[in-house]
FISE-939530 format. One line per field, with one value per residue (C-alpha): x, y, z; residue in one letter. Coordinates in Angstrom, 2 decimals. Layout:
BEGIN
X X, ...
Y Y, ...
Z Z, ...
loro a, ...
END
This chain:
BEGIN
X -7.01, -3.76, -3.27, -0.68, -3.20, -5.81, -3.43, -2.76, -6.50, -7.06, -4.32, -6.13, -9.54, -10.98, -12.29, -10.97, -12.84, -10.39, -10.55, -8.15, -7.07, -5.33, -4.28, -2.41, -0.31, -3.39, -4.06, -7.80, -8.75, -8.76, -10.29, -11.62, -12.87, -14.38, -13.84, -14.07, -10.95, -10.35, -7.53, -4.17, -2.09, -3.86, -6.65, -7.53, -11.21, -12.59, -16.09, -16.53, -18.91, -18.66, -16.58, -16.12, -13.97, -13.48, -12.09, -9.31, -10.46, -9.93, -6.25, -4.91, -4.18, -2.26, -0.19, 0.59, 1.81, 3.87, 5.41, 6.52, 9.08, 9.11, 11.29, 11.44, 8.95, 6.38, 6.62, 6.55, 3.36, 1.68, 2.41, 0.27, -2.40, -2.95, -3.08, -6.21, -7.66, -7.06, -8.66, -11.72, -11.88, -11.80, -14.65, -16.66, -16.54, -17.49, -20.44, -21.47, -21.44, -23.61, -21.07, -19.01, -15.24, -15.24, -16.35, -13.19, -10.20, -7.56, -7.02, -4.58, -3.13, -0.77, -0.38, 0.49, 3.79, 5.63, 8.92, 10.16, 13.73, 14.23, 17.52, 17.72, 17.72, 20.02, 19.82, 16.45, 14.27, 10.70, 8.56, 4.83, 3.02, -0.25, 1.02, -0.36, -0.01, -2.54, -4.89, -4.59, -5.20, -8.25, -9.89, -8.87, -7.98, -4.75, -3.15, -0.90, 0.93, 4.19, 4.20, 6.99, 10.00, 10.77, 10.92, 13.39, 15.45, 15.57, 16.99, 13.71, 12.14, 9.26, 6.76, 4.57, 2.90, -0.41, 1.26, 1.01, -2.71, -3.25, -1.64, -3.71, -6.97, -6.39, -3.75, -5.18, -3.50, -2.65, -3.51, -1.59, -3.38, -2.10, -3.50, -2.89, -3.61, -3.68, -3.64, -1.36, 1.39, 0.68, 1.72, 1.26, 1.12, 1.75, -0.07, 1.24, 0.25, 3.59, 4.26, 8.00, 7.27, 4.96, 6.29, 5.13, 6.50, 5.56, 5.22, 5.57, 3.22, -0.48, -2.87, -0.54, 0.93, -2.48, -4.07, -1.30, -1.67, -5.48, -5.11, -2.77, -5.08, -8.28, -6.93, -8.89, -6.87, -9.42, -9.59, -8.92, -9.58, -13.05, -14.08, -11.22, -13.37, -10.58, -7.84, -10.26, -10.10, -6.36, -3.84, -0.77, 2.54, 4.51, 7.89, 7.38, 5.92, 9.08, 11.17, 9.02, 9.23, 13.03, 12.89, 15.48, 12.93, 11.09, 14.30, 15.03, 14.31, 12.11, 11.97, 11.52, 9.27, 8.66, 6.39, 5.73, 9.42, 10.00, 6.65, 5.02, 4.30, 7.88, 8.06, 4.70, 5.67, 8.82, 6.70, 4.19, 6.93, 8.55, 5.32, 3.21, 0.54, -1.99, -1.54, -1.75, -4.69, -2.25, 0.20, -2.59, -3.46, 0.23, 0.51, -2.54, -0.80, 2.45, 0.72, -0.92, 2.15, 4.48, 2.17, 2.06, 5.83, 6.43, 4.51, 6.28, 9.77, 9.56, 6.53, 5.51, 8.85, 9.02, 5.90, 3.88, 0.98, 0.57, -2.16, -5.01, -6.31, -5.34, -7.55, -7.52, -8.29, -7.64, -8.96, -7.52, -10.13, -12.71, -10.67, -12.24, -9.56, -6.81, -8.63, -9.22, -5.53, -4.44, -6.84, -5.42, -1.84, -2.58, -4.26, -0.86, 0.11, -3.25, -4.24, -7.77, -8.49, -11.30, -12.37, -11.46, -15.12, -15.98, -14.04, -16.80, -14.55, -17.18, -15.53, -14.92, -11.69, -12.18, -12.08, -9.26, -6.26, -7.98, -9.07, -5.51, -4.04, -6.61, -5.39, -1.75, -2.53, -4.28, -0.98, 1.04, -0.86, -0.48, 3.26, 3.22, 5.48, 3.53, 6.13, 7.01, 10.78, 10.27, 8.27, 10.17, 13.72, 14.03, 16.51, 13.81, 10.15, 9.51, 6.64, 5.60, 4.04, 4.51, 1.94, 0.80, -1.11
Y 2.97, 3.96, 3.28, 0.62, -1.09, -0.81, -2.49, -5.30, -5.78, -5.97, -8.59, -10.72, -10.54, -13.66, -11.70, -8.39, -5.89, -4.52, -2.16, -3.22, -0.58, -1.22, 0.93, -0.91, -0.31, 0.25, 3.53, 3.07, 4.01, 2.62, -0.70, -0.72, -3.86, -4.06, -7.59, -9.64, -11.77, -14.53, -16.99, -16.81, -18.71, -21.71, -21.26, -17.77, -17.18, -14.11, -12.65, -9.71, -7.13, -4.39, -3.46, -0.22, 0.91, 4.66, 6.60, 9.04, 12.64, 14.86, 15.44, 12.86, 10.23, 12.83, 13.74, 10.07, 9.67, 12.84, 11.56, 8.36, 10.44, 13.48, 14.86, 14.50, 17.31, 15.62, 12.39, 14.25, 16.16, 13.18, 11.07, 13.32, 13.95, 10.23, 9.74, 11.91, 9.98, 6.60, 7.86, 8.93, 5.45, 3.82, 6.05, 5.34, 1.56, 1.80, 3.98, 1.45, -1.26, 0.92, 1.05, 3.89, 3.93, 3.41, -0.17, -0.78, -2.28, -1.65, 0.02, -1.85, 0.14, -1.05, 2.52, 3.48, 2.22, 4.98, 3.15, -0.39, -1.42, -5.15, -7.02, -6.58, -2.77, -2.10, -2.16, -3.67, -0.95, 0.27, 3.33, 3.40, 6.68, 7.39, 8.49, 6.11, 8.79, 10.89, 7.89, 7.31, 10.98, 11.31, 7.99, 7.70, 4.05, 2.11, 1.72, -1.03, -0.05, -0.24, -4.03, -4.53, -2.98, -5.57, -8.38, -6.36, -5.66, -9.44, -9.94, -10.45, -8.66, -7.22, -8.96, -10.78, -10.09, -11.81, -15.23, -15.73, -14.96, -17.31, -20.10, -19.33, -19.49, -22.15, -24.68, -28.20, -31.60, -33.29, -30.28, -27.57, -24.41, -21.79, -18.35, -15.81, -12.16, -9.84, -6.31, -3.59, -6.19, -9.93, -12.29, -15.94, -17.80, -21.53, -22.75, -26.08, -27.91, -26.96, -23.22, -23.67, -24.85, -21.98, -20.11, -16.62, -14.06, -11.41, -13.07, -9.75, -7.12, -7.11, -4.32, -1.31, -1.55, -2.39, 0.63, 3.00, 2.05, 2.28, 5.89, 6.64, 4.93, 6.67, 9.99, 9.38, 9.48, 7.25, 4.63, 0.94, -2.19, -2.74, -6.35, -6.79, -5.14, -2.99, -5.62, -8.05, -5.79, -6.09, -8.73, -9.64, -8.50, -11.74, -10.11, -7.55, -10.23, -12.29, -9.26, -8.63, -12.27, -11.98, -9.42, -10.06, -10.05, -13.06, -15.11, -14.46, -17.29, -16.50, -15.08, -11.86, -8.83, -5.92, -2.91, 0.28, 1.10, -1.58, -2.30, 1.11, 4.33, 4.82, 1.27, 1.74, 5.13, 3.68, 1.06, 3.65, 5.98, 3.17, 1.86, 2.82, 5.10, 3.79, 0.30, 1.06, -1.35, -4.13, -2.92, -3.12, -6.68, -7.61, -6.42, -8.47, -11.51, -10.50, -10.50, -13.88, -15.52, -14.26, -15.82, -19.19, -19.14, -18.42, -21.58, -23.67, -22.60, -21.73, -23.47, -26.79, -28.63, -31.02, -29.64, -32.16, -32.54, -31.20, -28.55, -28.95, -25.39, -21.74, -19.46, -15.97, -12.69, -8.99, -6.59, -8.70, -11.41, -9.06, -8.64, -11.37, -11.18, -11.59, -14.50, -16.21, -16.01, -17.07, -20.03, -21.18, -20.86, -22.72, -25.57, -26.47, -27.56, -29.15, -26.31, -24.89, -21.27, -20.42, -17.29, -16.61, -15.78, -19.46, -20.50, -19.56, -17.82, -15.22, -12.32, -11.47, -11.22, -7.46, -7.36, -9.88, -7.59, -5.24, -8.30, -9.62, -6.58, -6.89, -10.46, -9.34, -6.72, -9.42, -11.35, -8.23, -7.35, -10.95, -10.74, -13.45, -13.50, -13.09, -13.31, -16.51, -16.65, -19.23, -16.57, -13.37, -14.66, -13.35, -15.02, -15.76, -15.21, -11.74, -9.79, -7.26, -3.81, -0.71, 0.12, 3.71, 4.21
Z 17.00, 15.30, 11.60, 12.45, 14.73, 11.97, 9.50, 11.99, 12.49, 8.72, 8.46, 11.04, 9.35, 7.78, 4.76, 3.50, 1.30, -1.24, -4.22, -6.97, -9.51, -12.81, -15.76, -18.50, -21.59, -23.77, -21.89, -22.29, -18.73, -15.19, -14.23, -10.65, -8.91, -5.43, -4.16, -1.01, -0.56, 1.97, 2.53, 0.81, -1.69, -3.20, -0.62, -1.91, -2.54, -4.33, -4.70, -7.08, -5.63, -8.29, -11.31, -13.23, -16.15, -15.97, -18.94, -18.21, -17.76, -20.82, -21.55, -19.09, -21.72, -23.74, -20.67, -20.05, -23.62, -23.30, -20.05, -21.79, -23.66, -21.37, -18.63, -14.87, -14.30, -16.59, -14.60, -11.28, -12.05, -13.68, -10.59, -8.41, -11.06, -11.55, -7.78, -7.84, -10.80, -9.14, -5.91, -7.91, -9.46, -6.01, -4.87, -8.06, -7.70, -4.02, -5.00, -7.65, -4.98, -2.77, 0.05, 1.44, 1.29, 5.05, 4.33, 2.28, 4.09, 1.42, -1.93, -4.18, -7.07, -9.78, -11.04, -14.60, -15.96, -17.77, -18.14, -17.61, -18.38, -18.86, -19.05, -22.83, -22.48, -19.53, -15.76, -14.79, -13.31, -13.42, -12.75, -12.07, -11.37, -9.58, -6.16, -3.49, -0.80, -2.74, -3.01, 0.75, 1.53, -0.73, 0.21, 3.85, 3.18, 3.61, 0.17, -1.19, -4.37, -6.35, -6.63, -9.16, -7.46, -4.77, -7.32, -9.38, -6.25, -5.75, -9.24, -11.12, -14.03, -12.00, -14.25, -14.98, -11.64, -12.35, -12.71, -8.94, -9.03, -11.97, -9.97, -6.86, -8.79, -11.43, -10.34, -10.24, -9.77, -13.06, -15.24, -17.12, -18.22, -20.67, -19.88, -22.64, -21.98, -25.00, -23.66, -24.94, -24.59, -24.79, -21.99, -21.12, -17.81, -17.85, -14.74, -13.51, -10.31, -8.69, -8.20, -8.72, -12.28, -13.23, -16.24, -17.26, -19.68, -22.21, -25.60, -27.45, -28.87, -28.14, -29.10, -28.87, -32.39, -33.87, -32.14, -33.25, -36.91, -36.65, -35.52, -38.39, -40.86, -39.73, -38.47, -35.26, -32.01, -30.32, -33.06, -32.57, -34.61, -33.17, -33.61, -36.09, -38.77, -40.22, -40.26, -41.95, -45.02, -45.62, -46.62, -44.58, -46.05, -45.77, -46.42, -43.64, -41.39, -41.78, -40.79, -37.73, -36.67, -36.71, -33.88, -31.17, -28.35, -29.78, -29.75, -26.07, -23.68, -20.66, -18.08, -20.04, -20.07, -22.43, -22.90, -24.83, -24.60, -27.25, -28.93, -28.72, -30.62, -31.82, -33.22, -34.97, -36.40, -37.96, -39.67, -40.92, -42.18, -44.16, -45.68, -48.68, -47.22, -49.73, -48.22, -44.50, -44.25, -45.19, -42.55, -39.98, -41.02, -40.93, -37.31, -36.32, -37.82, -36.06, -32.68, -33.27, -34.77, -32.02, -29.41, -31.19, -31.73, -28.04, -27.16, -29.78, -28.76, -25.05, -23.56, -25.12, -25.39, -22.46, -20.77, -18.76, -18.40, -21.92, -22.24, -24.70, -24.66, -24.36, -22.24, -23.76, -21.96, -22.51, -25.11, -27.93, -27.33, -28.92, -32.13, -34.24, -36.93, -34.36, -32.70, -36.05, -36.99, -33.50, -33.53, -36.86, -35.61, -32.36, -34.24, -35.71, -32.19, -31.39, -29.08, -28.86, -27.86, -25.44, -23.58, -19.95, -19.35, -19.85, -16.72, -14.27, -11.73, -10.87, -12.67, -16.30, -18.25, -18.27, -14.47, -14.12, -13.68, -11.24, -9.23, -9.43, -7.68, -4.91, -4.44, -4.41, -1.76, 0.27, 0.29, 1.14, 4.32, 5.50, 4.95, 2.28, -0.80, -4.04, -6.80, -8.61, -9.19, -11.95, -13.81, -13.00, -12.58, -9.01, -6.67, -4.10, -3.22, -1.75, -0.23, -2.86, -2.61, -0.48, 2.18, 2.72, 5.94
loro x, x, x, x, x, x, x, x, x, x, x, x, x, x, x, x, x, x, x, x, x, x, x, x, x, x, x, x, x, x, x, x, x, x, x, x, x, x, x, x, x, x, x, x, x, x, x, x, x, x, x, x, x, x, x, x, x, x, x, x, x, x, x, x, x, x, x, x, x, x, x, x, x, x, x, x, x, x, x, x, x, x, x, x, x, x, x, x, x, x, x, x, x, x, x, x, x, x, x, x, x, x, x, x, x, x, x, x, x, x, x, x, x, x, x, x, x, x, x, x, x, x, x, x, x, x, x, x, x, x, x, x, x, x, x, x, x, x, x, x, x, x, x, x, x, x, x, x, x, x, x, x, x, x, x, x, x, x, x, x, x, x, x, x, x, x, x, x, x, x, x, x, x, x, x, x, x, x, x, x, x, x, x, x, x, x, x, x, x, x, x, x, x, x, x, x, x, x, x, x, x, x, x, x, x, x, x, x, x, x, x, x, x, x, x, x, x, x, x, x, x, x, x, x, x, x, x, x, x, x, x, x, x, x, x, x, x, x, x, x, x, x, x, x, x, x, x, x, x, x, x, x, x, x, x, x, x, x, x, x, x, x, x, x, x, x, x, x, x, x, x, x, x, x, x, x, x, x, x, x, x, x, x, x, x, x, x, x, x, x, x, x, x, x, x, x, x, x, x, x, x, x, x, x, x, x, x, x, x, x, x, x, x, x, x, x, x, x, x, x, x, x, x, x, x, x, x, x, x, x, x, x, x, x, x, x, x, x, x, x, x, x, x, x, x, x, x, x, x, x, x, x, x, x, x, x, x, x, x, x, x, x, x, x, x, x, x, x, x, x, x, x, x, x, x, x, x, x, x, x, x, x, x, x, x, x, x, x, x, x, x, x, x
END
C-alpha cells in the first residue's frame, strides 16, 4: 500500500489512534497524548490512552530561548533538532501505552513557536519549529503539523487554535462556557451553542512574566512561583499595576493574539531593570495581579457585554491553575462580575487540564485528514473556514 493509499484508509476509519504533541510558551517541555478519536465536529469523541510530559534534553531550552532572538541559522538548526525531540516524545507516549508506533495512525505536532507576528506588530505571520519531516522519518508515521499558517493565509491571526476543539467538546444548547487557559500566555474561549458566535482570544500575559521574575529573584534558571508561595510574600505595587493595565494590547478588541514577542523575557527584564532590586518580591506579586486583572478586564470589556446566555462560571486550565495566589486574586476579581472559577479537571471529559492541548492537536489532525475545516473565523478573524495543517507522508 502506498502512503497516499494509507492516508486515504486512515481517513475512512471509524476511530483513529493519534499522538498529539504540544510545546508551549512556558518552554517547560513537551506534552504527548496518545488518544483514540472518532467522529468529527460536534460529534467528536475522545478517549485518552496515555499521557506524558517530557522535559527538554539538556541545553535544548537554552537553544530555544537563543533562537527567539537569534538568526536564521539558529532557527534552521533548532527546527531539525526539535524534530528529533518531538519524535522521541511520540515514541515515549506509545511506549507508556504499551503499544508500538506501528499502532499509531497519525502524529499531530503543533511544534514550538519561535515567532508570531500579530496585526499590532506588522504583517501577520508565524513560525513554528520541530520539523515534521524529521518526525515522520524517525517514527514511520504520517504527521500533521504547522496548523496556524493556513488560517493566517485566510486573513486570520492563526490563533487561538484550541477554540474549535473547545466548541466540539463543550458546546451545549442554552449554555455559554468561559474556558480560561493560563499557560505562558493567557487565553479565553467563549463557547456558545452556535460555532459562528464562538469568541476566543489571548487575554494577555500568563505565566511567562511571573516565571522570568522568579528566576531573577532566586537566581535559579529553573525557578517558578510554585503554588504561588513566593508571590504570596509580596505586596502589589498599585502604581506600577496601573501602568501595566494601560498597555495597548489590553485595549485592543478581539480577535487578537500575542506571545513572548510582546509579553516575554525582554518585557520582564525592562521591569526588573527599572525596579528596586530589594523589592523584587513586590514586582513578582504585582505581575501575578497583572495577569489576574487583565483576564477579568478582558471579560468585562470584550466578553460579557451583550453575551447570552450569560455564563455563571469560568473553567480554568493551564499551569496557572496551580498558582494559588494567582487563583485567589483571579477569583476575587471574577466575583465582581458574579463569576465563579472552577478547574477544568472537574468537567469529567476523561483527560486532565495538563493533557488538554496535546489532546487538542490530535483532534485538529483528526479533522485535517477528513478534509474538514477546523478554524473558527469568529475567533481568529479569518475570512472563511479552512482545513488546517500540513501532512507529511
